[in-house]
C-alpha positions as CSV (number, residue, x, y, z in Angstrom):
1,M,15.6,11.6,9.6
2,I,12.0,13.1,11.7
3,T,11.1,11.9,14.8
4,L,9.4,11.8,18.1
5,I,11.0,13.4,21.2
6,P,9.5,14.6,24.7
7,I,7.5,18.6,24.4
8,E,10.5,21.2,26.5
9,Q,7.5,22.5,29.2
10,N,7.9,26.2,27.2
11,D,6.8,24.4,24.1
12,F,4.5,22.9,25.4
13,D,2.4,25.5,27.4
14,A,2.8,27.3,23.7
15,F,1.8,24.4,22.1
16,L,-1.5,24.5,25.1
17,E,-2.8,28.4,24.7
18,R,-2.7,28.4,20.4
19,E,-4.6,25.7,20.6
20,I,-6.8,26.4,23.1
21,F,-8.4,28.9,20.7
22,D,-7.3,27.4,17.4
23,Y,-10.2,24.5,18.6
24,A,-12.7,27.2,20.0
25,Q,-12.2,27.9,16.4
26,D,-12.8,24.7,14.6
27,K,-16.0,24.3,17.4
28,I,-17.4,27.5,16.0
29,K,-16.6,27.4,12.0
30,S,-18.0,23.4,12.4
31,G,-21.4,24.6,14.3
32,N,-21.2,23.4,17.5
33,W,-20.0,26.3,20.1
34,L,-21.4,29.6,19.8
35,P,-18.4,32.4,19.6
36,E,-19.0,34.0,23.0
37,Q,-18.6,31.0,25.0
38,A,-16.0,29.5,23.2
39,M,-12.8,29.7,24.7
40,D,-14.2,28.9,28.1
41,K,-15.7,25.3,26.2
42,S,-12.1,25.1,24.9
43,R,-10.1,25.3,27.8
44,A,-11.9,23.0,29.5
45,E,-11.8,20.7,27.6
46,F,-7.8,20.7,27.5
47,Q,-8.0,21.0,31.5
48,S,-10.2,17.9,31.1
49,L,-7.6,15.6,29.2
50,L,-4.7,17.3,31.1
51,P,-5.4,17.8,33.7
52,D,-1.1,17.2,35.4
53,G,-0.2,18.5,32.5
54,L,2.8,17.1,31.2
55,S,2.7,14.4,33.8
56,T,-0.9,13.7,33.2
57,K,-1.3,9.4,33.3
58,D,-1.9,7.8,29.6
59,Q,-1.7,11.3,27.5
60,Y,2.4,11.4,25.2
61,V,2.6,15.1,23.8
62,F,6.0,14.5,21.9
63,T,7.6,17.9,19.5
64,I,7.8,16.8,16.5
65,F,11.4,17.0,15.3
66,D,13.7,16.8,12.4
67,N,16.4,15.5,12.9
68,E,18.8,17.0,10.4
69,T,17.8,19.8,9.7
70,G,17.6,20.5,13.9
71,N,13.7,22.2,13.0
72,K,11.1,21.9,15.4
73,L,7.4,20.7,13.1
74,G,5.3,20.8,15.3
75,V,3.7,18.9,18.2
76,M,1.8,15.1,18.1
77,W,-0.1,14.7,21.7
78,F,-1.7,10.7,22.0
79,Q,-3.5,9.2,24.8
80,S,-3.0,5.3,25.1
81,N,-3.5,2.9,28.3
82,L,-0.7,1.7,28.3
83,D,-2.2,-1.5,31.3
84,A,-4.5,-1.8,29.0
85,P,-5.0,-5.7,27.6
86,H,-5.9,-4.1,24.3
87,R,-3.4,-1.3,23.6
88,R,-5.6,1.9,21.7
89,A,-4.7,4.9,21.6
90,F,-5.7,7.9,20.3
91,I,-4.4,11.0,18.8
92,N,-6.0,14.3,20.2
93,D,-3.1,16.5,18.6
94,F,-1.1,16.9,15.0
95,V,0.2,20.3,14.2
96,I,2.4,20.8,11.6
97,K,4.4,24.5,11.9
98,E,2.7,26.3,8.5
99,E,6.0,27.2,7.6
100,F,6.8,23.5,7.4
101,H,3.6,22.9,5.6
102,G,3.6,20.8,1.8
103,K,6.7,19.3,2.0
104,G,6.0,15.8,3.0
105,F,6.2,16.5,6.3
106,G,3.0,15.5,7.7
107,K,3.7,12.1,5.9
108,K,6.9,11.9,7.8
109,A,5.4,13.1,11.3
110,M,2.9,9.6,11.3
111,K,5.3,7.4,10.0
112,A,7.3,8.2,13.1
113,L,4.0,7.9,15.4
114,H,3.2,4.6,13.9
115,E,6.8,3.2,14.3
116,K,6.4,4.6,18.6
117,L,3.1,3.4,19.0
118,W,4.2,-0.3,17.5
119,K,7.6,0.0,19.7
120,L,4.9,0.5,23.3
121,G,3.1,-2.5,21.8
122,V,-0.1,-0.3,20.6
123,E,-2.9,-2.5,18.7
124,S,-4.2,0.0,16.9
125,V,-4.9,4.1,17.1
126,G,-7.6,6.1,16.2
127,L,-8.8,10.1,15.7
128,H,-11.0,12.7,15.1
129,V,-11.1,15.0,12.9
130,F,-12.9,18.3,11.3
131,A,-14.9,17.7,7.7
132,H,-13.5,21.4,6.7
133,N,-9.8,20.1,6.9
134,T,-9.8,18.5,3.7
135,N,-5.9,18.1,4.0
136,A,-6.2,16.4,7.0
137,I,-8.2,14.1,5.7
138,A,-6.4,13.6,2.4
139,L,-3.3,12.8,5.2
140,Y,-5.3,10.7,7.1
141,E,-6.2,8.9,4.3
142,K,-3.0,8.6,2.2
143,M,-1.8,6.6,5.6
144,G,-4.2,4.1,5.4
145,Y,-7.3,5.7,8.0
146,E,-9.9,4.3,7.7
147,L,-13.8,6.1,7.6
148,T,-15.3,4.7,11.4
149,N,-18.1,7.5,12.1
150,L,-19.6,10.3,9.8
151,Y,-21.6,13.2,11.2
152,M,-23.9,15.0,8.9
153,S,-25.8,18.5,9.2
154,K,-28.4,20.4,6.9
155,T,-28.6,24.4,8.0
156,I,-32.2,24.5,8.5
157,S,-33.5,28.3,6.5
158,N,-36.6,30.1,5.2
159,T,-34.6,28.9,2.0
160,T,-34.7,25.0,2.5
161,D,-36.6,22.4,0.9
162,H,-40.1,21.8,3.2
163,D,-43.3,21.2,2.7
164,S,-45.7,24.7,2.6
165,Q,-48.6,23.2,2.8
166,T,-48.6,22.8,6.9
């Protein structure tokens, strides 16, 4: 059985450093940030979301734990204002360690999250996923998530279709 347990400080510290780097790389890959600025911007975004670390109000960070093996499979982090009249959650980060990919743990972790959100009285949950993360998109679709926004872009170059008779 997969459960979400409060993350320990040392696991949180390691998670945060890894995710700051990974998020910067995703922002570079998606064309949102320049490489020379990405780490500073990523660090600033995480600092704004978690100014008080694990004590930050409305932020919930859990270890994804396999009760059968005792393995820590990854991290689930969401935010929700449980004092609001309409309780909504947003998944800030969801990571399954690479050695556990492709074994159904992602789906089980999402089910554990949905159960926890239900117990907290949360009415809906949203998330953002980078378009290049096709495995995550497939998982979210299997779990019943629906597309609510879509951003598209095109790189403009000398080979791009355009009117050359300007």
